C-alpha positions in Angstrom: 159.1 46.7 36.8 156.5 45.8 39.5 156.6 45.6 43.3 156.7 42.0 44.6 155.8 41.3 48.2 156.1 37.8 49.8 156.0 36.5 53.4 156.1 33.5 55.7 158.8 31.5 54.1 159.7 30.0 57.6 163.1 28.8 56.4 165.1 26.7 58.8 168.5 27.9 59.8 170.3 25.4 57.7 168.8 25.9 54.3 166.8 28.3 52.1 163.7 26.8 50.5 163.8 26.2 46.7 160.7 28.2 46.1 162.4 31.2 47.7 165.4 31.0 45.3 163.0 30.7 42.3 161.0 33.8 43.5 164.2 35.9 43.9 165.5 34.7 40.5 162.3 35.7 38.7 162.2 39.0 40.6 165.8 39.9 39.6 165.2 39.0 36.0 162.2 41.3 35.8 164.1 44.1 37.7 161.2 44.1 40.2 161.2 45.7 43.6 161.5 42.8 46.1 159.9 43.2 49.6 159.5 40.6 52.4 156.6 40.9 54.7 158.0 38.9 57.7 158.7 35.4 59.0 161.2 34.6 56.3 163.2 32.6 58.9 162.2 30.7 62.0 164.4 32.5 64.6 161.6 31.8 67.0 160.6 29.3 68.5 164.0 27.8 67.8 165.7 30.6 69.7 168.6 32.9 68.9 171.3 30.4 70.1 170.4 28.1 67.2 170.6 31.0 64.6 173.9 32.8 65.4 175.1 32.7 61.8 172.5 30.6 59.8 173.4 29.2 56.4 169.9 30.1 55.1 170.6 33.8 55.5 174.0 33.3 53.8 172.2 31.6 50.9 169.7 34.5 50.7 172.5 37.0 50.4 174.3 34.9 47.8 171.3 34.6 45.6 170.6 38.3 45.9 174.2 39.0 44.9 174.0 42.7 45.9 170.4 43.1 44.6 168.3 45.4 46.8 165.9 43.6 49.1 163.6 45.2 51.6 163.0 43.1 54.7 160.0 43.8 57.0 160.5 41.9 60.2 157.8 39.6 61.6 157.2 37.7 64.8 159.4 34.7 64.0 162.2 36.9 62.8 162.2 39.8 65.4 163.7 43.1 64.3 166.3 43.2 67.0 167.7 39.8 66.2 167.5 40.3 62.4 169.4 43.6 62.7 172.4 41.7 63.9 172.1 38.8 61.5 171.7 41.1 58.4 174.3 43.7 59.4 176.9 42.2 57.0 174.6 42.6 54.0 174.0 46.4 53.2 171.8 45.5 50.2 169.2 43.9 52.6 167.3 46.8 54.2 165.7 45.8 57.4 162.4 47.6 58.4 159.8 47.5 61.1 157.1 48.3 58.5 157.1 49.9 55.0 154.9 52.7 53.6 155.1 53.3 49.8 153.1 55.2 47.3 152.6 53.9 43.8 150.4 55.4 41.0 148.7 57.7 43.6 147.8 54.9 46.0 149.4 54.4 49.4 150.5 51.0 50.6 151.3 49.9 54.2 153.3 46.7 54.2 153.6 44.8 57.5 153.7 41.3 58.8 150.4 41.6 60.6 151.2 40.0 64.0 150.6 43.3 65.8 146.9 42.7 65.4 147.0 39.2 66.8 145.2 40.2 70.0 142.1 42.3 70.5 141.6 44.2 73.8 138.4 46.0 72.6 136.6 44.8 75.7 139.2 46.8 77.8 138.9 49.8 75.5 142.5 49.3 74.5 142.0 48.1 70.9 144.6 50.6 69.5 147.0 50.0 72.4 147.2 46.3 71.7 149.2 46.5 68.4 151.9 48.7 70.0 152.1 46.3 73.0 152.6 43.3 70.7 155.3 45.1 68.7 157.1 46.1 71.9 157.1 42.6 73.2 158.2 41.0 69.9 161.1 43.4 69.6 162.4 43.5 73.2 161.2 40.2 74.8 160.6 37.9 71.9 161.2 34.6 73.7 159.0 35.7 76.6 156.3 36.9 74.2 156.3 33.5 72.4 155.7 31.7 75.7 152.9 34.1 76.7 151.2 33.5 73.3 151.4 29.8 73.8 150.0 30.0 77.3 147.2 32.4 76.3 146.3 30.5 73.1 147.1 33.4 70.8 149.0 31.2 68.3 148.2 28.2 66.3 149.2 25.1 68.2 151.5 22.6 66.5 150.0 19.1 66.5 146.6 20.3 67.8 145.0 20.0 64.4 145.6 16.2 64.4 144.3 15.8 67.9 141.3 18.1 67.7 140.9 19.2 64.1 137.5 20.9 64.5 138.4 22.8 67.6 141.8 23.9 66.3 140.2 25.0 63.0 137.8 27.3 65.0 140.7 28.6 67.0 142.7 29.5 63.9 139.6 31.1 62.3 139.0 33.3 65.3 142.6 34.5 65.4 142.7 35.2 61.7 139.5 37.3 61.9 141.0 39.3 64.7 144.1 40.0 62.6 142.2 40.9 59.5 139.9 43.1 61.6 142.8 45.1 63.0 144.4 45.5 59.6 141.1 46.6 58.0 140.6 49.2 60.8 144.1 50.5 60.1 143.5 50.7 56.4 140.3 52.7 56.7 141.7 55.1 59.3 144.9 55.8 57.3 143.2 55.6 53.9 145.8 53.1 52.6 146.0 49.6 51.3 147.4 47.1 53.8 149.4 44.1 52.6 150.2 41.6 55.3 151.1 38.0 55.9 151.1 36.0 59.2 147.8 34.2 58.9 148.9 31.9 56.0 145.3 32.3 54.7 144.1 34.0 51.6 142.1 37.1 52.3 140.9 40.1 50.4 138.8 42.8 52.1 137.8 45.9 50.1 135.9 49.1 51.0 134.9 51.2 47.9 134.1 54.9 47.8 132.7 54.8 44.2 133.4 53.2 40.9 135.0 56.5 39.7 137.3 57.0 42.7 138.1 53.3 43.2 138.8 51.7 46.6 139.4 53.8 49.6 141.3 51.0 51.3 141.8 47.3 51.3 143.5 44.5 53.1 145.2 41.7 51.2 146.7 38.5 52.7 147.8 36.2 50.0 149.0 33.3 52.1 152.6 32.4 51.9 155.3 31.5 49.4 155.2 27.9 50.5 151.9 27.8 48.6 153.5 29.4 45.6 151.9 32.8 45.9 152.9 36.4 46.4 151.5 39.9 45.9 152.3 42.0 42.9 151.6 45.7 42.8 151.4 47.2 39.4 149.7 50.4 38.6 146.6 51.0 40.8 146.0 47.4 41.9 147.5 44.6 44.0 146.8 41.0 43.2 147.9 37.6 44.2 150.3 36.0 41.6 150.8 32.2 41.5 154.2 30.7 40.6 154.0 28.2 37.9 
Protein backbone atom coordinates (compact mmCIF):
# COMPACT_ATOMS: atom_id res chain seq x y z
CA UNK A 1 0.00 0.00 0.00
CA UNK A 2 1.16 3.52 -0.83
CA UNK A 3 -0.38 6.99 -0.71
CA UNK A 4 -1.37 8.35 -4.13
CA UNK A 5 -2.06 12.05 -4.59
CA UNK A 6 -3.39 13.54 -7.83
CA UNK A 7 -4.80 16.93 -8.80
CA UNK A 8 -6.11 19.21 -11.55
CA UNK A 9 -8.26 16.80 -13.51
CA UNK A 10 -10.56 19.69 -14.51
CA UNK A 11 -13.33 17.34 -15.60
CA UNK A 12 -16.34 18.92 -17.26
CA UNK A 13 -19.77 18.39 -15.66
CA UNK A 14 -20.87 15.83 -18.25
CA UNK A 15 -18.05 13.29 -18.16
CA UNK A 16 -15.13 11.97 -16.16
CA UNK A 17 -11.83 11.78 -18.05
CA UNK A 18 -10.59 8.33 -19.03
CA UNK A 19 -7.23 8.83 -17.29
CA UNK A 20 -9.09 9.46 -14.04
CA UNK A 21 -10.92 6.15 -14.24
CA UNK A 22 -7.63 4.36 -14.97
CA UNK A 23 -5.90 6.05 -12.02
CA UNK A 24 -8.68 5.06 -9.62
CA UNK A 25 -8.77 1.50 -10.98
CA UNK A 26 -5.02 1.05 -10.44
CA UNK A 27 -5.23 2.62 -7.01
CA UNK A 28 -8.01 0.30 -5.90
CA UNK A 29 -6.19 -2.76 -7.24
CA UNK A 30 -3.13 -1.85 -5.15
CA UNK A 31 -5.27 -1.00 -2.11
CA UNK A 32 -3.60 2.43 -2.07
CA UNK A 33 -4.77 5.47 -0.17
CA UNK A 34 -6.25 7.81 -2.80
CA UNK A 35 -6.11 11.57 -2.23
CA UNK A 36 -7.18 14.41 -4.51
CA UNK A 37 -5.37 17.75 -4.30
CA UNK A 38 -8.05 19.95 -5.81
CA UNK A 39 -9.57 21.06 -9.11
CA UNK A 40 -10.92 17.67 -10.03
CA UNK A 41 -13.96 19.37 -11.54
CA UNK A 42 -14.50 22.73 -13.21
CA UNK A 43 -17.30 24.13 -11.06
CA UNK A 44 -15.73 27.53 -11.76
CA UNK A 45 -15.71 29.36 -14.11
CA UNK A 46 -18.77 27.51 -15.43
CA UNK A 47 -20.72 28.40 -12.30
CA UNK A 48 -22.78 26.37 -9.85
CA UNK A 49 -25.94 26.58 -11.99
CA UNK A 50 -24.24 24.37 -14.60
CA UNK A 51 -23.17 21.80 -11.99
CA UNK A 52 -26.25 21.09 -9.87
CA UNK A 53 -25.92 17.32 -10.16
CA UNK A 54 -23.10 16.63 -12.64
CA UNK A 55 -22.73 13.24 -14.30
CA UNK A 56 -18.95 13.39 -13.84
CA UNK A 57 -19.31 13.25 -10.06
CA UNK A 58 -21.79 10.38 -10.38
CA UNK A 59 -19.21 8.55 -12.52
CA UNK A 60 -16.51 9.17 -9.91
CA UNK A 61 -18.73 7.71 -7.19
CA UNK A 62 -19.63 4.72 -9.37
CA UNK A 63 -16.00 3.90 -10.17
CA UNK A 64 -15.02 4.23 -6.51
CA UNK A 65 -17.91 1.90 -5.61
CA UNK A 66 -17.61 2.66 -1.89
CA UNK A 67 -13.79 2.85 -1.88
CA UNK A 68 -12.52 5.60 0.44
CA UNK A 69 -11.43 8.75 -1.37
CA UNK A 70 -10.07 11.88 0.33
CA UNK A 71 -10.90 15.04 -1.58
CA UNK A 72 -9.06 18.30 -0.85
CA UNK A 73 -10.99 21.18 -2.45
CA UNK A 74 -9.31 23.62 -4.85
CA UNK A 75 -10.21 26.93 -6.45
CA UNK A 76 -12.21 25.47 -9.36
CA UNK A 77 -14.12 23.16 -7.00
CA UNK A 78 -14.73 25.32 -3.88
CA UNK A 79 -15.27 23.61 -0.55
CA UNK A 80 -18.76 25.03 0.04
CA UNK A 81 -20.04 23.91 -3.35
CA UNK A 82 -18.42 20.47 -3.22
CA UNK A 83 -19.83 19.87 0.26
CA UNK A 84 -23.32 19.86 -1.24
CA UNK A 85 -22.42 17.87 -4.36
CA UNK A 86 -20.56 15.15 -2.45
CA UNK A 87 -23.05 14.86 0.41
CA UNK A 88 -24.69 11.69 -1.07
CA UNK A 89 -21.35 9.84 -1.08
CA UNK A 90 -20.06 9.14 2.47
CA UNK A 91 -16.95 7.35 1.16
CA UNK A 92 -15.70 10.62 -0.41
CA UNK A 93 -14.29 12.68 2.45
CA UNK A 94 -14.15 16.38 1.62
CA UNK A 95 -11.35 18.40 3.22
CA UNK A 96 -9.96 21.93 3.10
CA UNK A 97 -6.44 20.55 3.50
CA UNK A 98 -4.90 17.32 4.76
CA UNK A 99 -2.03 16.70 7.16
CA UNK A 100 -0.69 13.17 7.48
CA UNK A 101 2.37 11.50 8.94
CA UNK A 102 4.03 8.55 7.28
CA UNK A 103 7.28 6.83 8.33
CA UNK A 104 8.11 9.70 10.67
CA UNK A 105 7.65 12.42 8.04
CA UNK A 106 4.87 15.01 8.01
CA UNK A 107 3.01 15.83 4.79
CA UNK A 108 0.78 18.84 4.14
CA UNK A 109 -1.46 18.24 1.14
CA UNK A 110 -3.26 21.22 -0.36
CA UNK A 111 -4.27 22.55 -3.76
CA UNK A 112 -1.92 25.54 -3.54
CA UNK A 113 -4.14 28.38 -4.76
CA UNK A 114 -3.91 30.12 -1.38
CA UNK A 115 -0.38 31.22 -2.29
CA UNK A 116 -1.43 32.72 -5.63
CA UNK A 117 -0.93 36.31 -4.47
CA UNK A 118 1.99 37.87 -2.65
CA UNK A 119 1.37 40.92 -0.46
CA UNK A 120 4.91 41.06 0.88
CA UNK A 121 5.21 44.68 -0.16
CA UNK A 122 2.35 45.44 2.27
CA UNK A 123 3.83 43.33 5.04
CA UNK A 124 0.87 40.95 4.70
CA UNK A 125 2.55 37.91 3.16
CA UNK A 126 1.04 35.53 5.73
CA UNK A 127 -2.38 37.20 5.62
CA UNK A 128 -2.75 36.71 1.87
CA UNK A 129 -3.29 32.90 1.95
CA UNK A 130 -6.07 33.23 4.53
CA UNK A 131 -7.71 35.96 2.47
CA UNK A 132 -7.61 33.80 -0.68
CA UNK A 133 -9.10 30.78 1.10
CA UNK A 134 -11.87 32.95 2.58
CA UNK A 135 -12.79 34.40 -0.80
CA UNK A 136 -12.71 31.02 -2.59
CA UNK A 137 -14.95 29.43 0.03
CA UNK A 138 -17.52 32.19 0.53
CA UNK A 139 -17.41 34.31 -2.64
CA UNK A 140 -15.99 32.03 -5.34
CA UNK A 141 -17.62 33.68 -8.36
CA UNK A 142 -16.62 37.16 -7.20
CA UNK A 143 -13.09 35.95 -6.46
CA UNK A 144 -12.77 34.48 -9.94
CA UNK A 145 -13.76 37.80 -11.51
CA UNK A 146 -11.30 39.69 -9.29
CA UNK A 147 -8.49 37.31 -10.28
CA UNK A 148 -9.25 37.84 -13.96
CA UNK A 149 -9.29 41.60 -13.48
CA UNK A 150 -6.04 41.66 -11.47
CA UNK A 151 -4.24 39.18 -13.71
CA UNK A 152 -3.78 36.59 -10.96
CA UNK A 153 -4.83 33.71 -13.23
CA UNK A 154 -3.60 32.30 -16.50
CA UNK A 155 -5.67 33.86 -19.30
CA UNK A 156 -7.38 31.50 -21.78
CA UNK A 157 -6.41 32.29 -25.35
CA UNK A 158 -3.70 34.73 -24.29
CA UNK A 159 -0.89 32.27 -25.11
CA UNK A 160 -1.92 32.20 -28.75
CA UNK A 161 -2.11 36.00 -29.00
CA UNK A 162 0.97 36.93 -26.96
CA UNK A 163 2.91 33.68 -26.28
CA UNK A 164 6.04 35.31 -24.84
CA UNK A 165 4.20 37.71 -22.58
CA UNK A 166 1.76 35.08 -21.31
CA UNK A 167 4.61 32.67 -20.62
CA UNK A 168 6.31 35.29 -18.45
CA UNK A 169 3.02 35.95 -16.68
CA UNK A 170 2.49 32.27 -15.86
CA UNK A 171 6.11 31.85 -14.73
CA UNK A 172 5.74 34.77 -12.33
CA UNK A 173 2.51 33.39 -10.85
CA UNK A 174 4.01 29.92 -10.50
CA UNK A 175 7.07 31.22 -8.65
CA UNK A 176 4.85 33.14 -6.23
CA UNK A 177 2.87 29.96 -5.47
CA UNK A 178 5.99 27.81 -5.02
CA UNK A 179 7.55 30.49 -2.83
CA UNK A 180 4.55 30.55 -0.51
CA UNK A 181 4.46 26.76 -0.33
CA UNK A 182 8.21 26.57 0.38
CA UNK A 183 7.87 29.14 3.16
CA UNK A 184 5.08 27.08 4.74
CA UNK A 185 7.09 23.86 4.45
CA UNK A 186 10.11 25.35 6.20
CA UNK A 187 8.09 27.06 8.93
CA UNK A 188 6.06 23.94 9.71
CA UNK A 189 8.91 21.46 9.08
CA UNK A 190 6.78 19.38 6.72
CA UNK A 191 6.65 18.25 3.11
CA UNK A 192 4.14 20.19 1.01
CA UNK A 193 2.43 18.44 -1.89
CA UNK A 194 0.32 20.68 -4.10
CA UNK A 195 -1.16 21.11 -7.55
CA UNK A 196 -2.67 24.24 -9.13
CA UNK A 197 0.26 25.35 -11.30
CA UNK A 198 0.15 22.40 -13.75
CA UNK A 199 3.94 22.65 -13.76
CA UNK A 200 6.50 20.14 -12.51
CA UNK A 201 8.42 21.44 -9.51
CA UNK A 202 10.59 20.03 -6.78
CA UNK A 203 12.13 22.25 -4.12
CA UNK A 204 14.17 20.67 -1.34
CA UNK A 205 15.94 21.99 1.74
CA UNK A 206 18.28 19.51 3.44
CA UNK A 207 19.57 19.50 7.01
CA UNK A 208 22.15 16.79 6.46
CA UNK A 209 22.61 13.51 4.66
CA UNK A 210 22.00 11.67 7.90
CA UNK A 211 18.81 13.48 8.86
CA UNK A 212 17.40 13.81 5.36
CA UNK A 213 15.28 16.68 4.12
CA UNK A 214 13.83 19.12 6.60
CA UNK A 215 11.11 20.08 4.14
CA UNK A 216 10.26 20.10 0.48
CA UNK A 217 7.64 21.23 -1.96
CA UNK A 218 6.52 19.00 -4.80
CA UNK A 219 4.15 19.91 -7.64
CA UNK A 220 3.94 17.09 -10.17
CA UNK A 221 1.75 18.77 -12.73
CA UNK A 222 -1.65 17.19 -13.35
CA UNK A 223 -3.25 13.86 -14.16
CA UNK A 224 -3.98 15.04 -17.69
CA UNK A 225 -0.25 14.68 -18.28
CA UNK A 226 -0.35 11.19 -16.80
CA UNK A 227 1.45 11.91 -13.52
CA UNK A 228 0.70 11.77 -9.83
CA UNK A 229 2.63 11.70 -6.55
CA UNK A 230 3.28 8.48 -4.69
CA UNK A 231 4.35 8.52 -1.03
CA UNK A 232 6.06 5.34 0.03
CA UNK A 233 8.33 5.16 3.06
CA UNK A 234 10.27 8.38 3.54
CA UNK A 235 10.05 9.77 0.03
CA UNK A 236 7.53 11.25 -2.36
CA UNK A 237 8.12 11.01 -6.08
CA UNK A 238 6.27 11.65 -9.33
CA UNK A 239 4.93 8.48 -10.93
CA UNK A 240 4.03 8.29 -14.61
CA UNK A 241 1.11 6.27 -15.89
CA UNK A 242 2.02 3.94 -18.73
